[in-house]
C-alpha positions as CSV (number, residue, x, y, z in Angstrom):
1,X,0.0,0.0,0.0
2,X,1.4,3.3,-1.0
3,X,0.6,6.5,0.8
4,X,1.4,9.8,-0.9
5,X,1.2,13.3,0.8
6,X,-0.5,15.8,-1.5
7,X,-0.7,19.5,-1.2
8,X,-4.0,21.2,-1.2
9,X,-5.5,22.1,-4.6
10,X,-5.4,25.8,-5.5
11,X,-9.0,26.2,-4.4
12,X,-8.2,24.6,-1.1
13,X,-5.6,27.2,-0.3
14,X,-8.1,29.9,-1.0
15,X,-10.5,28.3,1.4
16,X,-7.9,28.0,4.0
17,X,-7.2,31.7,3.7
18,X,-10.9,32.4,4.2
19,X,-10.9,30.2,7.3
20,X,-7.9,32.2,8.7
21,X,-9.8,35.4,8.0
22,X,-12.9,34.1,9.8
23,X,-10.7,33.0,12.7
24,X,-9.2,36.5,12.9
25,X,-12.8,37.9,12.8
26,X,-13.8,35.9,15.9
27,X,-10.5,36.3,17.7
28,X,-10.3,40.0,17.6
29,X,-13.2,40.8,19.9
30,X,-12.0,38.2,22.3
31,X,-8.5,39.7,22.4
32,X,-10.0,43.2,22.8
33,X,-12.1,42.1,25.7
34,X,-9.0,40.6,27.4
35,X,-7.2,43.9,27.0
36,X,-4.6,42.7,24.5
37,X,-4.8,45.9,22.6
38,X,-4.4,48.3,25.5
39,X,-6.9,50.6,27.1
40,X,-9.0,53.5,25.9
41,X,-9.8,54.7,22.4
42,X,-6.5,53.6,21.1
43,X,-7.4,50.0,21.9
44,X,-10.4,50.1,19.5
45,X,-8.2,51.5,16.7
46,X,-5.5,48.8,17.3
47,X,-8.2,46.1,17.4
48,X,-9.6,47.3,14.0
49,X,-6.2,47.5,12.4
50,X,-5.5,44.0,13.7
51,X,-8.8,42.8,12.4
52,X,-8.5,44.2,8.8
53,X,-4.8,43.4,8.5
54,X,-5.3,39.8,9.7
55,X,-8.3,39.2,7.4
56,X,-6.4,40.7,4.4
57,X,-3.3,38.7,5.2
58,X,-5.2,35.4,5.6
59,X,-7.1,35.8,2.3
60,X,-4.2,37.2,0.4
61,X,-1.7,34.5,1.5
62,X,-4.2,31.8,0.9
63,X,-4.9,32.8,-2.7
64,X,-1.3,33.6,-3.5
65,X,0.0,30.2,-2.2
66,X,-2.6,28.5,-4.3
67,X,-1.6,30.5,-7.4
68,X,2.1,30.0,-6.8
69,X,2.0,26.3,-6.3
70,X,-0.6,25.5,-9.0
71,X,2.0,25.0,-11.8
72,X,4.5,23.2,-9.6
73,X,2.0,20.7,-8.3
74,X,0.7,19.8,-11.8
75,X,4.2,19.3,-13.2
76,X,5.3,17.2,-10.2
77,X,2.3,15.0,-10.5
78,X,2.9,14.4,-14.2
79,X,6.5,13.7,-13.5
80,X,5.7,11.2,-10.7
81,X,3.2,9.3,-12.8
82,X,5.8,8.9,-15.6
83,X,8.4,7.5,-13.2
84,X,5.9,5.0,-11.7
85,X,4.7,3.7,-15.1
86,X,8.1,3.5,-16.6
87,X,6.9,5.1,-19.8
88,X,8.1,8.5,-21.1
89,X,4.8,9.3,-22.6
90,X,1.2,8.2,-22.4
91,X,-0.2,5.9,-25.0
92,X,-2.4,7.4,-27.7
93,X,-6.1,7.0,-27.4
94,X,-7.7,4.5,-29.8
95,X,-9.4,6.0,-32.8
96,X,-13.2,6.1,-32.8
97,X,-15.2,4.2,-35.5
98,X,-17.0,6.2,-38.2
99,X,-20.5,7.3,-37.1
100,X,-22.0,5.6,-40.2
101,X,-20.7,3.2,-42.8
102,X,-19.2,4.8,-46.0
103,X,-21.6,5.1,-48.9
104,X,-21.3,2.7,-51.9
105,X,-20.6,4.2,-55.3
106,X,-23.5,4.2,-57.6
107,X,-26.3,4.3,-55.0
């Protein structure tokens, strides 16, 4: 039995970035209530900066990793399949039969 570790598909990285952004969305009020951003009006400003920067960072990094790894993952997958099968190229698909028999001359 062979086990192979695979990276997330490009859409999966984007979803992971959205999950990070939602996590930041829920973590910010909890951190603010614990006083992690300080006291007074500056605490609200720091919390909002943390919120928007964290959401932007999560979504941006998620989508950019998916975009950056997309070409590499496809090439490495094709390369691994070629090594396992021992063939340098895939066999050609068989030709399809004609949809109707050829007409006879004179009819």
